[in-house]
N, C-alpha and C positions, 0 to 999 in steps of 0.2 A: 504494500500500500504506500509506504514512504517513497519507494522508487518511482511509482506512478505519479505521485504528487510532484516529485522532483522533475520528472520529464515535462509535466504540464507547465510548471512554473518556468522552466528553462525555455520552453517554446514561446510563451508569452513574453518573457524578458528578452529572448533572442530577437523576436519581431520588433520590440521596442528599440533595441540597439540598432537594428538595420534601418529603421525609419528615422532615427535621430542623429546619425553619424557621430556616435560617441567613439573616441579613440580606442582601439582595441589593444589589449595587452597579450603578450605571449604567455601562455599558461600551459601547464602540464597536469595530467591526471595523476593522482596519488592513490586512487581507489579503482579497483578492477571493474566496478559497476559503471564507470563513465569513461569516455574517451578524451584524448587531448583536444579533439575538435569541439566536443561539448564544452570543455573548460574555456576554450577561446571564445566560443559563442556567447557564453555568459560573462565574459570579461573578467574572470577570476574574482567575482564578487565575494565578499567575506562570508555571506551566509552559506557558501559552499566550501568553506575552508577544510572540511573533512574529506572533500573530493578533489579539490584543485589547489594548486600553488603556482605562483608566478615562476616561469621558467627562468633559468639563470645561466651564466657562463663564467668561466674562469677568467680572471684578469691577472693571473699570476702564472709564471712558468712552473711553479712547484706543484700545482693541482690541475686536474682535468675538468672539463665541463661536466662530465658524469659525476665526479666527486662533489662538485658544487650542487648539482641537482639532488644528489643523495642526501645532502645536508639541508635541503629545502631552502637554499639561499639564506640561511639564517644570518641575521645582522651581526652576530659575533664573528662571522667570517668575512666581513665587508672589505678587508684588505686583500682577500683572495677571490671573491665572487661578487658579481653584480646581477641584479634582475634585468631581464630584457623587457623593456617597457612597451614599445610600439611595434606593431606588426608592419 
């Protein structure tokens, strides 16, 4: 039931975003119930933080993009990783 409600809300919110040209953010799924495309469609809104996180990349030669993503781009690693803001 919760997942059906999630899909309904995302459809309504996705249509709103498409109609109002809100800048989109690069997002990634952290839950197997949703896809990366779903997360980007909903623009990584905070109500879905259990499902989606902003995508990130490494800004350091010491760490890979994959490592930064596995750390969910936590602010404690801001010297090594940064969120990818716009698509």
